[in-house]
C-alpha positions in Angstrom: 26.4 -12.9 34.6 26.6 -9.7 36.7 23.9 -9.3 39.2 21.5 -6.7 37.6 20.2 -5.5 40.9 23.7 -4.1 41.4 23.3 -1.8 38.3 21.8 1.5 39.3 18.5 2.2 37.6 18.3 5.4 35.6 16.3 7.1 33.0 17.3 7.0 29.3 15.5 9.6 27.2 14.3 8.4 23.8 13.7 11.9 22.7 17.1 13.6 23.0 17.3 16.4 25.5 19.0 18.8 23.2 16.0 18.7 20.8 13.5 18.9 23.6 15.2 22.0 24.9 14.1 23.9 21.9 10.6 23.5 23.1 11.4 24.5 26.7 11.3 27.9 28.8 12.5 28.8 32.2 10.1 28.3 34.9 8.7 31.4 36.5 6.6 31.8 39.5 6.0 34.3 42.3 7.0 31.8 44.9 10.4 30.7 45.5 9.5 27.3 44.1 6.6 25.1 43.3 5.6 21.5 43.5 5.2 19.6 40.1 2.4 17.1 39.5 3.1 13.4 40.0 5.4 11.6 37.8 4.2 9.9 34.5 4.3 6.4 35.9 2.8 7.2 39.1 6.1 6.4 41.1 7.1 8.4 44.1 9.1 11.6 43.3 12.8 11.7 44.5 13.6 14.6 46.8 15.4 16.5 44.2 12.2 16.3 42.0 9.6 17.5 44.4 10.1 21.1 43.5 10.6 23.2 40.4 13.2 25.9 40.8 12.8 29.3 39.2 14.7 29.3 36.1 14.6 25.6 35.6 13.8 24.4 32.1 10.3 23.2 31.7 7.9 22.3 28.9 4.3 22.8 28.4 3.0 19.2 28.5 -0.3 17.4 27.7 -0.6 14.7 30.2 -2.4 11.9 28.5 -1.6 9.1 31.3 -4.9 9.5 33.1 -8.6 9.4 32.3 -8.6 13.3 31.8 -6.0 15.0 29.9 -4.6 18.2 31.3 -1.9 20.7 30.6 0.9 21.2 33.0 4.5 22.5 33.1 6.9 19.8 33.7 10.6 19.8 34.1 12.3 19.0 30.8 14.5 16.3 32.1 11.5 14.2 33.4 9.7 14.0 30.0 10.0 11.2 27.3 12.3 8.8 29.2 12.4 5.0 29.9 12.9 4.4 33.6 15.5 1.9 32.6 16.1 0.4 29.2 18.7 -2.1 30.4 16.5 -3.7 33.2 15.6 -6.8 31.1 19.0 -7.5 29.6 22.0 -9.8 30.4 24.5 -7.3 29.4 27.1 -6.4 32.0 27.5 -3.1 33.6 30.5 -2.3 31.4 28.5 -3.3 28.2 25.6 -1.1 29.4 28.0 1.9 30.1 29.6 1.6 26.8 26.3 1.7 24.9 25.4 4.8 26.9 28.6 6.5 26.2 28.2 5.8 22.4 24.8 7.3 22.5 26.0 10.3 24.3 28.8 10.8 21.6 26.3 10.4 18.8 23.9 12.9 20.3 26.6 15.3 20.8 28.0 15.1 17.2 24.4 15.4 15.8 23.6 18.4 18.2 26.3 20.4 16.6 24.6 20.1 13.2 21.3 20.8 14.6 22.5 24.0 16.4 24.0 25.1 12.9 20.5 24.3 11.4 18.8 26.6 14.0 21.5 29.3 13.7 21.0 29.5 10.0 17.2 29.6 10.3 17.3 32.4 13.0 19.7 34.4 10.9 17.0 34.4 8.2 19.2 32.1 5.7 17.5 30.3 3.0 19.0 27.1 4.2 22.4 25.4 4.9 25.1 23.3 3.4 25.9 19.8 4.9 28.7 17.6 3.7 27.9 13.9 2.8 29.3 12.9 6.0 27.1 15.4 8.0 24.0 14.4 6.0 24.8 10.6 6.7 25.3 11.5 10.5 21.9 13.1 10.6 20.2 10.2 8.9 21.9 7.8 11.2 21.0 9.9 14.2 17.3 10.0 13.1 17.2 6.3 12.7 18.8 5.5 16.1 16.3 7.9 17.7 13.5 5.7 16.2 15.3 2.4 16.9 15.7 3.3 20.7 12.2 4.6 21.0 9.2 3.4 22.7 8.0 1.0 20.1 11.2 -0.9 20.1 11.4 -1.0 23.8 8.0 -2.6 23.9 8.9 -4.9 21.0 12.2 -6.2 22.6 12.1 -5.8 26.4 11.1 -9.3 27.3 13.0 -11.6 29.7 12.4 -14.6 27.3 10.9 -15.5 24.0 7.7 -16.7 25.4 6.2 -13.3 25.6 7.6 -12.0 22.3 4.6 -11.5 19.9 6.0 -10.0 16.8 5.6 -12.0 13.4 9.4 -12.4 13.1 9.5 -14.7 16.3 10.8 -17.7 14.5 13.5 -15.7 12.6 14.6 -14.0 15.9 14.8 -17.4 17.8 17.0 -18.7 15.1 19.2 -15.6 15.2 19.5 -15.7 19.0 20.4 -19.3 18.8 23.2 -18.7 16.3 24.6 -15.7 18.4 24.1 -17.1 21.8 21.6 -14.6 23.0 19.2 -15.6 25.6 16.9 -12.6 25.7 15.4 -10.4 22.9 16.5 -7.2 24.6 20.1 -8.4 24.1 19.5 -8.6 20.5 18.0 -5.0 20.5 20.9 -3.5 22.4 23.6 -5.4 20.4 22.0 -4.1 17.2 21.8 -0.6 18.7 25.5 -0.5 19.5 26.5 -1.9 16.0 24.3 0.5 14.1 26.0 3.4 16.1 29.5 2.0 15.2 29.0 1.3 11.4 30.6 3.8 9.2 28.4 4.9 6.4 31.0 4.7 3.7 30.5 6.4 0.2 30.5 3.0 -1.5 27.4 1.8 0.4 29.4 -1.2 1.8 28.0 -0.5 5.3 24.7 -2.0 4.4 26.4 -5.4 3.9 28.3 -5.0 7.0 25.2 -4.7 9.0 23.6 -7.7 7.5 26.6 -9.7 8.6 27.0 -8.2 12.0 23.3 -7.8 13.1 19.8 -9.1 13.0 19.1 -9.1 9.3 15.5 -7.9 9.4 16.5 -4.7 11.4 19.7 -4.3 9.3 17.6 -4.1 6.1 15.3 -1.7 7.9 18.3 0.5 9.0 19.8 0.8 5.5 16.3 1.3 3.8 15.5 4.1 6.4 18.8 6.0 5.7 18.7 5.6 2.0 15.2 5.0 0.6 13.8 8.5 1.2 15.2 12.1 0.8 15.4 14.8 3.7 13.8 18.1 3.5 13.6 20.9 6.1 10.3 22.7 6.6 9.1 25.8 8.5 5.5 27.2 9.0 5.0 30.3 6.7 2.5 31.8 9.3 4.2 33.4 12.3 1.4 32.0 14.7 1.7 28.3 13.5 4.0 25.7 15.2 5.0 22.2 15.4 4.8 20.2 18.5 6.3 16.8 19.8 4.5 13.6 20.8 6.1 10.8 22.6 6.3 8.7 19.5 6.6 11.3 16.7 10.1 10.2 15.7 8.8 6.7 15.3 5.6 7.0 13.3 4.9 7.5 9.6 2.3 8.9 7.2 1.3 6.6 4.6 -1.0 3.8 3.4 -1.8 1.0 5.7 -3.8 -2.2 5.4 -5.6 -3.9 8.2 -7.2 -7.4 8.8 -10.7 -6.9 10.5 -11.9 -9.9 12.4 -15.5 -10.4 11.2 -16.5 -11.6 14.7 -14.7 -9.3 17.0 -14.1 -6.3 14.9 -10.6 -6.2 16.0 -8.1 -4.7 13.4 -4.8 -6.2 13.0 -2.0 -4.4 11.0 -0.9 -6.3 7.8 1.4 -4.0 5.8 2.0 -0.4 5.0 3.8 1.9 2.6 5.7 4.8 4.2 5.1 8.1 2.5 6.5 10.5 5.1 8.4 10.4 8.4 9.0 13.4 10.6 11.5 14.8 13.1 10.6 18.0 14.9 13.8 20.1 15.5 12.0 23.1 17.2 8.6 24.7 17.1 9.5 26.3 13.8 11.7 23.7 12.1 10.8 20.0 11.2 12.6 17.6 9.1 10.5 15.4 6.8 11.8 12.2 5.1 9.8 11.9 1.8 9.2 8.8 -0.3 10.8 8.9 -3.8 7.5 7.7 -5.2 6.4 11.3 -5.3 7.3 13.0 -8.6 10.5 15.2 -8.9 10.4 17.4 -12.0 14.1 17.5 -12.4 14.6 13.8 -12.1 11.7 12.9 -14.3 13.3 14.7 -17.1 15.3 11.5 -17.3 13.2 9.0 -19.1 14.6 6.0 -17.5 14.2 7.5 -13.8 10.7 8.4 -14.7 9.8 5.0 -16.0 11.3 3.4 -12.8 9.3 5.7 -10.6 6.0 5.1 -12.4 6.5 1.3 -12.2 7.0 1.5 -8.4 4.3 4.1 -8.1 1.9 1.8 -9.9 2.8 -1.2 -7.7 2.0 1.0 -4.6 -1.3 2.5 -6.1 -2.5 -1.0 -6.9 -2.3 -2.1 -3.4 -3.0 1.3 -1.5 -4.7 3.6 -3.8 -3.7 6.8 -5.7 -0.7 8.8 -4.2 -2.5 12.1 -5.2 -5.3 11.3 -2.7 -3.0 11.1 0.2 -2.5 13.6 3.0 0.7 15.3 2.0 1.0 14.5 -1.8 1.1 18.1 -2.4 3.8 19.0 0.2 5.9 21.8 -1.5 9.4 20.3 -1.0 12.1 18.9 -3.1 15.5 17.1 -2.9 18.5 19.0 -1.7 20.7 20.7 -4.3 24.2 19.5 -4.4 27.7 20.6 -5.7 28.4 17.7 -8.1 25.2 18.3 -10.5 23.4 21.2 -12.1 20.2 21.7 -13.9 20.6 22.5 -17.6 17.4 23.1 -19.5 15.4 21.5 -16.9 17.6 18.2 -16.8 20.2 17.4 -14.2 23.7 17.1 -15.7 26.9 16.2 -13.7 29.6 18.9 -12.7 32.8 18.3 -14.5 35.4 17.0 -12.0 32.8 16.3 -9.2 30.9 13.2 -10.4 31.9 9.7 -9.6 32.7 7.6 -6.5 36.2 9.0 -6.3 34.9 12.6 -5.6 32.1 11.7 -3.2 33.9 12.8 -0.1 33.9 16.3 -1.5 30.2 16.2 -2.1 27.9 18.5 -0.2 24.2 19.3 -0.2 22.1 22.4 0.2 19.0 22.0 2.4 16.5 24.7 1.8 14.1 25.8 4.6 10.6 25.2 2.8 7.8 27.3 4.0 4.6 25.4 4.6 1.1 26.8 4.7 -0.8 26.4 7.8 -2.9 23.6 6.2 0.1 21.4 5.8 1.3 22.2 9.4 -2.0 21.1 10.7 -1.9 17.9 8.7 1.6 17.0 10.1 0.5 17.9 13.6 -2.6 15.8 12.8 -0.5 12.7 12.1 1.0 13.1 15.6 -2.5 13.5 17.3 -3.9 10.6 15.3 -1.1 8.3 16.9 -1.1 9.9 20.4 -3.1 7.0 21.9 0.1 5.0 22.3 2.0 7.7 24.3 1.5 9.5 27.4 2.6 13.1 26.6 2.5 15.8 24.1 4.9 18.8 24.3 4.3 22.2 22.7 5.6 25.7 23.2 2.7 28.1 22.2 -0.6 27.2 23.7 -2.4 29.4 21.0 -0.7 27.4 18.3 -1.3 23.9 19.9 -4.9 24.9 20.4 -5.4 25.9 16.8 -3.9 22.6 15.5 -6.0 20.4 17.9 -9.3 22.2 17.0 -8.4 21.6 13.3 -7.7 18.0 13.8 -10.9 17.4 15.8 -12.9 19.1 13.2 -11.4 17.4 10.2 -13.2 14.2 9.0 -11.6 13.9 5.6 -8.3 12.8 6.6 -8.9 12.0 10.2 -12.3 10.5 10.5 -13.6 10.2 14.0 -16.5 7.9 15.0 -18.0 7.5 18.4 -18.4 3.7 17.8 -14.7 3.0 17.3 -13.9 -0.5 18.1 -10.6 0.5 19.4 -11.3 1.7 22.9 -7.9 3.2 23.4 -8.2 5.5 20.4 -11.7 6.4 21.3 -10.5 7.2 24.9 -7.8 9.5 23.4 -10.2 11.3 21.2 -12.5 11.9 24.1 -9.7 13.5 26.0 -8.8 15.7 23.2 -12.5 16.7 22.9 -12.5 17.7 26.7 -9.2 19.4 26.3 -10.6 21.8 24.0 -13.0 22.9 26.6 -10.0 23.6 29.0 -8.4 25.7 26.4 -11.4 28.1 26.2 -12.8 26.6 22.9 -16.1 25.1 22.1 -16.1 21.5 22.9 -16.2 19.4 19.7 -18.2 16.2 20.2 -17.2 13.1 18.3 -19.3 13.1 15.2 -20.9 10.3 13.0 -18.0 10.0 10.8 -16.8 7.0 8.9 -17.8 3.9 11.0 -15.7 0.8 11.5 -15.7 -1.8 8.7 -17.8 -4.1 10.8 -20.4 -1.4 11.6 -20.4 -0.3 7.9 -21.3 -3.8 6.9 -23.9 -4.2 9.4 -25.5 -1.0 7.9 -25.5 -2.3 4.4 -29.2 -3.0 3.0 -29.9 -6.4 2.1 -32.8 -8.5 1.0 -35.2 -6.5 -1.5 -33.4 -3.4 -0.7 -29.9 -4.6 -1.5 -27.6 -2.7 -3.7 -26.7 -4.3 -7.1 -23.2 -5.0 -5.5 -24.8 -7.0 -2.6 -27.3 -8.6 -4.9 -24.6 -10.3 -6.9 -22.6 -11.1 -3.8 -25.5 -12.9 -2.2 -26.3 -14.6 -5.4 -22.8 -16.1 -5.3 -23.6 -17.4 -1.6 -22.3 -14.4 0.2 -23.9 -12.6 3.3 -23.1 -9.7 5.6 -21.4 -12.1 7.9 -18.9 -13.3 5.1 -18.3 -9.9 3.5 -15.5 -8.5 5.7 -13.4 -11.7 5.6 -14.0 -12.2 1.7 -12.8 -8.6 1.0 -9.7 -9.1 3.1 -8.9 -12.4 1.4 -9.5 -10.8 -2.0 -7.0 -7.9 -1.2 -4.4 -10.6 0.0 -4.9 -12.6 -3.2 -4.4 -9.3 -5.2 -1.4 -8.2 -3.3 0.3 -11.7 -3.6 -0.3 -11.6 -7.4 1.5 -8.2 -7.6 4.3 -9.3 -5.2 5.1 -12.5 -7.2 5.5 -10.3 -10.4 7.8 -7.8 -8.5 9.8 -10.6 -6.9 10.6 -12.5 -10.1 11.8 -9.5 -12.0 14.8 -10.7 -14.1 13.7 -14.3 -14.3 13.0 -15.9 -17.5 9.6 -14.7 -18.8 8.3 -18.3 -19.5 9.0 -19.1 -15.9 7.4 -16.0 -14.7 4.3 -16.8 -16.8 4.2 -20.4 -15.4 4.0 -19.0 -12.0 1.3 -16.6 -12.8 -0.8 -19.3 -14.4 -0.3 -21.7 -11.3 -1.2 -18.9 -9.0 -4.4 -18.0 -11.0 -5.3 -21.8 -11.3 -5.1 -22.0 -7.4 -7.2 -18.7 -6.9 -9.9 -20.2 -9.3 -10.5 -23.1 -6.8 -11.6 -20.6 -4.1 -15.1 -19.6 -3.2 -16.9 -18.1 -6.1 -17.9 -14.8 -4.2 -14.2 -14.4 -3.2 -13.0 -14.9 -6.8 -15.6 -12.3 -7.8 -14.3 -9.7 -5.4 -10.7 -10.4 -6.5 -11.8 -9.9 -10.2 -13.3 -6.5 -9.2 -9.9 -5.4 -7.7 -7.9 -6.7 -10.6 -10.1 -5.1 -13.3 -10.5 -1.7 -11.5 -6.7 -1.5 -11.0 -5.7 -2.4 -14.4 -8.1 0.1 -16.1 -7.1 2.7 -13.5 -3.6 2.3 -14.5 -4.3 2.7 -18.2 -6.3 5.9 -17.5 -9.6 4.2 -18.7 -11.5 4.1 -15.5 -12.3 6.6 -12.6 -11.3 5.3 -9.2 -13.7 4.0 -6.6 -12.8 2.6 -3.2 -10.8 -0.5 -4.1 -12.3 -2.6 -1.4 -15.9 -2.1 -2.1 -16.2 -0.9 -5.5 -19.8 -1.3 -6.9 -18.8 -0.9 -10.5 -20.7 -3.1 -12.7 -18.8 -5.3 -15.2 -18.9 -8.4 -17.3 -18.1 -10.6 -14.3 -21.5 -9.4 -12.8 -23.4 -10.6 -16.0 -21.8 -14.0 -15.7 -22.5 -14.0 -11.9 -26.2 -13.2 -12.3 -26.5 -16.2 -14.8 -24.9 -18.6 -12.4 -27.9 -20.9 -12.3 -27.4 -21.9 -16.0 -23.6 -22.3 -15.6 -21.8 -25.4 -14.5 -20.7 -24.8 -10.9 -17.2 -25.9 -11.4 -16.7 -23.5 -14.4 -18.2 -20.4 -13.0 -15.1 -19.0 -11.6 -13.3 -19.6 -14.9 -16.0 -17.9 -16.9 -16.0 -14.8 -14.8 -12.2 -14.7 -14.8 -12.1 -14.7 -18.7 -14.9 -12.3 -18.9 -13.1 -9.8 -16.6 -9.7 -10.6 -18.3 -11.0 -10.0 -21.7 -12.7 -6.9 -20.8 -9.3 -5.5 -19.6 -7.7 -6.6 -22.8 -10.4 -5.0 -24.8 -10.4 -1.7 -23.0 -6.6 -1.2 -22.6 -4.5 0.6 -25.4 -3.8 -1.4 -28.5 -2.2 -4.6 -28.3 -3.8 -7.9 -29.2 -7.4 -7.2 -30.3 -9.6 -10.2 -30.4 -12.3 -8.1 -31.8 -10.4 -6.9 -35.0 -11.5 -8.3 -38.4 -10.1 -11.6 -39.3 -8.2 -11.7 -42.6 -7.0 -14.7 -44.7 -3.4 -13.9 -44.2 -0.7 -14.9 -41.7 -2.0 -12.1 -39.3 -5.4 -13.7 -39.5 -4.1 -17.1 -38.8 -2.4 -15.8 -35.6 -5.6 -14.1 -34.7 -7.5 -17.4 -35.0 -4.9 -19.2 -32.8 -5.0 -16.6 -30.1 -8.9 -16.5 -30.1 -8.7 -20.3 -29.5 -7.0 -19.5 -26.1 -10.2 -17.7 -24.9 -12.3 -20.9 -24.9 -13.6 -23.3 -22.3 -17.0 -24.9 -21.8 -19.5 -23.8 -19.3 -23.3 -23.8 -20.1 -24.7 -27.2 -20.6 -27.5 -26.3 -23.0 -25.0 -24.4 -25.1 -22.4 -27.3 -25.0 -24.9 -29.6 -26.2 -26.3 -27.6 -29.0 -22.7 -26.7 -30.0 -21.4 -30.5 -30.1 -24.3 -31.1 -32.6 -23.8 -28.0 -34.7 -20.0 -28.3 -34.9 -20.3 -31.8 -36.6 -22.9 -30.6 -39.0 -20.7 -27.7 -39.9 -17.8 -29.9 -41.2 -19.1 -30.7 -44.6 -19.6 -27.0 -45.5 -16.2 -26.1 -44.0 -14.4 -28.7 -46.0 -16.1 -27.3 -49.1 -15.0 -23.8 -48.4 -11.6 -24.8 -47.5 -10.9 -26.6 -50.7 -12.4 -23.8 -52.8 -10.4 -21.1 -50.9 -7.0 -23.0 -51.3 -5.5 -20.9 -48.4 -2.7 -23.0 -46.9 -2.5 -20.7 -43.8 -5.9 -21.9 -42.5 -6.6 -25.3 -41.0 -9.8 -27.0 -40.4 -9.9 -26.6 -36.6 -10.0 -22.7 -36.4 -12.7 -22.6 -39.1 -14.7 -25.2 -37.2 -14.2 -23.2 -33.9 -15.3 -20.0 -35.4 -18.3 -21.4 -37.4 -19.6 -23.1 -34.4 -19.6 -20.0 -32.5 -21.5 -18.2 -35.2 -24.1 -21.1 -35.3 -24.4 -21.1 -31.5 -24.8 -17.2 -31.5 -27.8 -17.4 -33.7 -29.6 -19.8 -31.4 -28.3 -18.5 -28.0 -31.3 -16.7 -26.9 -33.7 -19.6 -27.9 -31.7 -22.2 -26.0 -31.6 -20.2 -22.7 -35.0 -18.4 -23.0 -36.6 -20.9 -20.4 -33.9 -20.2 -17.7 -33.0 -16.6 -18.3 -35.2 -13.7 -19.4 -35.2 -10.2 -20.5 -32.2 -8.0 -19.7 -30.1 -10.9 -18.0 -30.3 -12.9 -21.1 -29.4 -10.1 -23.4 -26.6 -9.1 -21.2 -25.2 -12.7 -21.1 -25.4 -13.0 -24.9 -23.6 -9.8 -25.1 -20.8 -10.9 -22.8 -20.6 -14.4 -24.2 -19.9 -13.3 -27.8 -18.3 -10.0 -27.3 -15.9 -11.0 -24.5 -15.6 -14.8 -23.8 -16.1 -16.3 -27.1 -15.6 -13.6 -29.8 -17.6 -14.6 -32.9 -16.0 -12.7 -35.8 -16.8 -12.1 -39.4 -14.3 -13.2 -42.1 -12.9 -10.6 -44.5 -11.6 -13.2 -47.3 -12.6 -11.4 -50.5 -9.6 -9.3 -50.7 -7.3 -12.4 -50.2 -9.1 -14.4 -53.1 -8.5 -12.0 -55.9 -6.7 -14.8 -57.9 -9.1 -17.4 -57.2 -11.9 -18.2 -59.5 -15.0 -16.1 -58.7 -17.0 -19.0 -57.9 -14.7 -19.4 -55.0 -15.4 -16.1 -53.5 -16.7 -16.4 -49.8 -19.2 -14.2 -48.1 -18.2 -12.0 -45.4 -19.6 -14.4 -42.7 -18.4 -17.9 -42.9 -22.1 -19.0 -42.9 -25.1 -17.1 -44.0 -28.3 -17.3 -42.1 -29.6 -19.8 -44.6 -26.5 -21.9 -44.3 -26.8 -21.8 -40.5 -30.3 -23.2 -40.7 -29.0 -25.9 -43.1 -26.1 -26.9 -40.7 -28.5 -26.9 -37.8 -30.8 -29.2 -39.5 -28.2 -31.5 -40.7 -26.6 -31.6 -37.2 -29.8 -32.5 -35.4 -29.3 -36.2 -37.1 -25.6 -36.5 -36.3 -25.2 -38.6 -33.3 -21.4 -38.5 -33.6 -21.6 -34.9 -33.1 -23.5 -35.3 -30.0 -21.0 -37.8 -28.5 -17.6 -36.3 -29.6 -17.6 -32.7 -30.6 -16.9 -30.0 -28.2 -17.5 -26.4 -28.3 -14.3 -25.3 -27.0 -10.7 -26.9 -27.0 -9.3 -25.8 -23.6 -11.7 -28.2 -21.9 
């Protein structure tokens, strides 16, 4: 290996200089020259950096590297650069130089397109046309800018795998062994070179090429980053509003994120997220937005299949992360670029004759409009940069007035960017304190950190308990929970719910019977978990299902206090077998969803004596399992006593579609229903007992009336049956008969799924 000490160390800018130049201005001073502040990393300045010459390009920079933020004019060439991105690699000097040259060529090619973009905007044009090849080049350049950024540098720049901490460590070790790499940084730089080299062909074969030639996890990321969103160009509509650049603005995203909060330390760990928007500032007045296709597009939604696919994926995301309509930039006024191979006819996209199809794709071009944004949207985008600034050392802006206005808006906004003086993340808190002090430097009223939304751990600590507990906490505590277990249980319930969704998504296209077996096995496993955790899972499942059907209003998914039948079952836990409580809560919640959803199988529909009624009986039997000892005991007695009357009615009715078992099942339910409150009156009282009876016979064990008269018109009138299978008098008769029936006590069961 070539001696790395022999390779001159130099800075590589992860924010390209041709973009940063758009935020710069010539340095002006009355003196011949001036001394700049110390370098970002505190290292000694080289002699040629000790002074800024008049006319040298500088930028207005917010220095966040020290305890106190301050604004300074800094030479453009000294901002946003690694000291040496190759210092922890085994690549030879020739290999390093080759990568640098390829990066330089990519930047040169991309800069020509960005200059055209700026020229068109300055000339007052509505937008500009790009060929498919130019569009692909821009998308590749934006991904490479992200991939070579500070986040990837921190991820990969290790001398060995011992200090590598990302979750893909095992996968990366396997890949390095296969390819003969000894350092993670070698994988990063090899990927970088191959990403630059790949030709983004019109047939999309380049994605497979990357999978074969590079680290698969990053290859998939590169392909999705270039293809799974659409590009729009935006500009502030107000003349005094501007975008600025943060050190990581090309790497971050706006979207939904989920974190695991350690119940002991309060530390948050990122689990997963959904990217809605990514950003690439071009100049103070131009910014590229990459927008998720989850957001509706009226022209595309005119196609029923496209709309259905979008709604399916949107539902999957909303089930995990919440409504898209409540996100930061849902109403961003942008749309997909127009093109020369389709046209809108009566609101529907139609192909242009002679331009559609793969053979014509090289002739395709796209018109990217400059979308004007109100100051509110400009501030929200700048707010995303400010909210993520704790991980970078610099912000660069052009107009101090515009920057000051965006910073003031960000510090005052608590709806989208909550701020709380008790943040567990000391780095984020420190950055907010710097911003608060910076507003004073900018001649604005200092905005102290408010009492906004607290951390999860602090919020839980403030929840009232004991006699003052909310209904939500009352039920949770009855199931064995406490403040100390709530955060972890909520996190686990969220993971359970996400896993249930992912299994359905991953198994699309597989035989439906196999998919259902997988679902059943997963639920069976879930029901073995602590009952308080199952209860939280059911809250998520029920609320999400009803939300999707438009039958429920949304609350916060993680801590919804919405009462439901699972709460009624939980409050009666002392009379329910401990090993059956989870199943009973599960069926109560599931049947509530089935009853509330749009028409499908309706277990509450009247039962008729025809084939449909027989099917209804069969499906009702699937609702059943045993749970309450007193009710089981009485039902085992009553079911045997009902057999004689059932046999009589069955013979009279002469209905071949009906069998003894469903009649026995339903008649037993009717018997138990009439005695339910009496049997439990010593254990449950008042509203709790009434609520349990309602849930029991409306949701868990539907006890229905039989409409048989219409089916017996050809039967002798003495065979006509009443609307209920047993009248009150017959119920009493059966109950009395059952009290002497020992075999019923020993053998009969209320429910068959036991």
